[in-house]
C-alpha positions in Angstrom: 77.0 109.7 17.9 75.9 107.6 14.9 72.2 107.3 14.3 72.5 104.3 11.9 70.9 101.9 14.4 68.0 104.3 14.9 67.7 104.8 11.1 67.5 101.1 10.8 64.5 101.0 13.1 62.9 103.7 11.0 63.4 101.5 7.9 61.7 98.6 9.5 58.8 100.7 10.8 59.7 100.6 14.5 60.5 104.3 14.8 59.5 107.4 12.9 61.9 110.1 11.9 60.5 113.4 13.0 62.2 116.8 13.5 62.8 117.6 17.2 60.4 120.0 18.7 61.9 122.1 21.5 58.6 122.7 23.3 57.8 119.0 23.3 61.3 118.2 24.5 61.1 120.7 27.4 57.6 119.4 28.4 58.9 115.8 28.5 61.9 117.0 30.5 59.8 118.9 33.0 57.3 116.0 33.4 60.1 113.5 33.9 62.0 115.5 36.5 58.8 116.4 38.4 57.7 112.8 38.6 61.2 111.7 39.6 61.1 114.3 42.4 57.6 113.1 43.5 58.8 109.4 43.4 61.2 110.3 46.3 58.3 111.2 48.6 58.3 108.8 51.6 54.6 109.4 52.4 53.6 107.7 49.2 53.1 104.0 48.8 55.8 101.9 47.2 53.4 101.2 44.3 52.8 104.9 43.7 56.5 105.6 44.0 57.4 102.9 41.5 54.7 104.2 39.1 56.1 107.7 39.3 59.7 106.6 38.9 58.7 104.4 35.9 56.8 107.2 34.2 59.6 109.6 34.9 62.1 107.3 33.3 59.9 106.9 30.3 59.4 110.7 29.9 63.1 111.3 30.1 63.9 108.4 27.7 61.3 109.7 25.2 62.8 113.2 25.6 66.2 111.8 24.5 64.6 110.1 21.5 62.8 113.2 20.5 65.9 115.3 20.9 67.6 113.0 18.3 64.7 113.4 15.9 62.8 110.2 16.3 59.5 109.1 17.7 58.2 105.7 18.9 54.7 104.5 19.7 56.2 101.6 21.7 57.1 102.2 25.4 59.6 99.4 25.6 61.5 100.5 22.5 62.0 104.0 24.0 64.1 102.4 26.8 66.0 100.1 24.4 66.9 103.1 22.2 68.8 104.7 25.2 71.9 103.0 24.1 71.8 105.0 20.9 70.3 108.3 22.1 72.5 108.9 25.2 75.0 106.0 25.0 73.5 104.3 28.1 75.3 101.0 28.7 73.2 97.9 28.1 73.1 96.9 31.7 71.5 100.2 32.7 68.8 100.4 30.0 68.0 96.8 30.7 67.0 97.8 34.3 64.5 100.1 32.8 63.3 97.5 30.4 62.8 95.1 33.3 60.8 97.8 35.1 58.6 98.1 32.0 57.9 94.3 32.2 57.1 94.5 35.9 54.8 97.4 35.3 52.9 95.4 32.6 52.6 92.4 34.9 51.3 94.5 37.7 48.6 95.9 35.4 47.2 92.5 34.5 
């Protein structure tokens, strides 16, 4: 997989190139999977389940970005980079981007 698009984001200051850290990657993976599992608990409210699923998806997307050797301080950009980190089709990462927007509106 070419990293040229991610490198372009580094050049314009949207991402930082940073060597992957196995411990950080594993921690993000554990956190994402645990939250995803918790999001499936029927006894929780829909709002809590959405929050858990959203944060799980963010942790897993950030893990993919860190695995490739990049870091972002922008939550929405982590989702948009999924097309370059794991070859996620546009229509799929856009669902996560939309969830990010809904989360932001809910927190106003």
